[in-house]
N, C-alpha and C positions, 0 to 999 in steps of 0.2 A: 362558901369558904372553899380554897383549894387545898386539900391535904394530902394529895398523891399526884405525882406526873409521871405520866406513862409515855415514855420515849420510842418512837421507831427507831431502829438500829442504821440500817445502811440509808447513805446520804442525809441522815439527821443528826447523829451522834458521829458516826464515822465518815469522813469526806471521801466515800468510794464511789462517787456518781460514774467517773470516768472509767474506773477500772470495771465497773459492772458493763459499762458501755462497750468495751473494748473484749470482756470475755463473751458477751451475747454476739459480737460480730464473729468470735469463735466459732459458737454454736450456728451463724448462718452461715458459716462456708460448710459445716457439717451437714446442714439443709438444703445445700446447693440454693442458696439465696442471695441475692444481691446484698453488697455492705450498704448501709444507710446512715446518712448523715447524724452526729450527736443532737442537733435540733429534731430531725425525725424519732429519734431513738425516746427523747423525751416526749413528743407526741402519741408516740405508739405504746409505750411502757406500760404494762399492766400484770394485777397479780389475778388468777392464776397466769403465769408467764405464757402459757400456751395461747392465750388471746392475743399476745401481740405478735406470734409467728402466724397465727391464722390470718390475721390484717394484713401480715405480709406475703400472704399467698401460701401457706404450708396447710396440707390436708389435718385434720383432727385425727384421722387413722394414721398417719405417719408418724405425727407426734408421740402418739399412745406407743407404737410399736417400738419408737426410737428415746422412748423417754429414760432409761437407764443411761443410754449412752448420752444424750443430751446434759443429764444432770451431771454426770461425770467430767465431761469436755469443761462445762460452764464452770465448775467448783475447783477443778484442778487448775485452770487458767486464772481463775480469780483470786483464789488464796494466795498465789505468787504476786499478783500484783498488789492485793491487798494488804501484803507484809510490810510493804512500804509508804501506806496510805496514813495522815495523820487526822485529829479529829477536826471537825468543822471548827470555824473561828468562834472565840467565847465559849465552846461546850464545857470545858473543864470550868472556867469562871463560873458559870451558870449553875453547876453541878456542886461547886463548895457553896454558892449562896444558899442554894437548896436545904444542903446539909446542914449549914448554921443555923437556917430558920426551922428547921426540924420539920420538913417536907420532904417524906421518902421518895425516891426514884426508881422506876421499874423499867425493865426494857419488854417491849414486846415486839417480836420479828416474824419475818418469813423465812429469816437464815437459818441456819443450823445451830445449835446449841453450843456445842464444843470450840467450833472457831469463834463464835461470840467470846466465849470464856478466854479464849488464847489471846485474842485483840485486846480484852480487858486488862489482862496482866502485863501485855505487851508495852501498854500505855499508861498503866498504873491507874487504872478507873475503876478495879473493882471493889473499891470501898465505897463508892457513891450508890452502888444498885443493892437494893434489898432481894430483887427477885430478877429473873431472867427468864421470860416466856419465847420459846423457840422450839424449833423442829428438830425431830429427831432424825429424818430420812432426806437425801439429799434432793430427792425428786419432788417434795411436798409443794414448795413453790410453784414448779411447772404444773401440778395437777388440780390445785384447787386452793381454797382461801379458808384459813383458820384462826388467823388473829384474833377475830371479835369473839370465838367461844373461848378461848384461852383467856382473855381479857376479862370477858364476863363473870368466868368460873373463878378467877383471881379476887375479882372484887367482891362479889359474892361470899367466898370464903373468908375475907378479912375484912366482912362489914363495910365498906366504902361503898357510899351513895355516889350516885351518877354526878350530881352536882359539886361532888367533893374533889372529882379528878378532873384533872386539864392533859388531852393527847397533844403530842406534838409530833408531827412527822412531814415527809417530803411529797406525800403522794396523794392521790384522790382516796386511795382505799382506807387511809385513817380518818380522813372527812367524812366518810361515808360510814364509818364503824360508830365514830363520835355520835353522827345524828342519829344511827338506829339504837344507840344505848344511852341516848341524853347527857352525853358528856361533852363538856366545851372544848372545841377543836382549835389548834394552831398548827398553820400549814407554813413550812418553810419553802421559800424558793431557792433555784438553783439547785434542786436535787433531781430524782430521778422523772419527774413531772415538771412539764412547762408551766411557767406563770399562768398563761391564758387558762391551761386546763384546771389549775388549783383555784384561780376566780370563778370558773364556771361552777364548780362545785360547792362556792360558799363555804369556805370554814369561817368560825368567829372571828378569829384573827388571821391574818395572812402578813407576814414577816419576812424581812431580808435576813436577817442576822438574829441567833440566838440570843445575843445581847438585849433584843427587846423583850425577852418572857420575863424577867422581874419586873418589869412596869405593868405587865399584862398582870401577873399574880398580884401586884399591891394594889391594882384598881380591882380586880375581883375581891379579894379580901378586906379592902376597905383599910390597907395600912399606907400613911405616908411616908 
């Protein structure tokens, strides 16, 4: 039975994939690499983000040397763009349904905590989330992964079993985390990773709309 839903933030709740793409192109100019298409962005996007830049020809040494400058460039440009972004379709309706059915929701994200809080307040979504697991430093997503550890610690501290949790995300990372922790995974298309990559990663469920999640939970929980 699903008793907790763990949402990725960027590209899953917030419809900000294009804002991320454009901000990454600002970083590309900083690193003197050619602009890539949106399709190629979805092909190469990864966490830690340095993997994407290395795949595009930047040396790890240069990325390490410019880590703080890269983070400042990305986040400054991204936050300007994200200020005009809305939620993904049906996000609010899903969160309301989960609330009415006493299934708590949390966010676990590679993004920075305070900007997420700011966006939740702007979008009037604060009441739907019991916890936000996010980074404290701008450069964290560039350097490494820590979403799995944060989620595992939260589940352990709050006595949630892996079979009681549903992960929803738009990248391969959330699928891998779910598999490693024994958690049911739902991948949503039209986010930061291409549909092809999501299919290859083999989530438990692949959806095109958050509207589909209620039926998934009803099925798992054996609710008509």
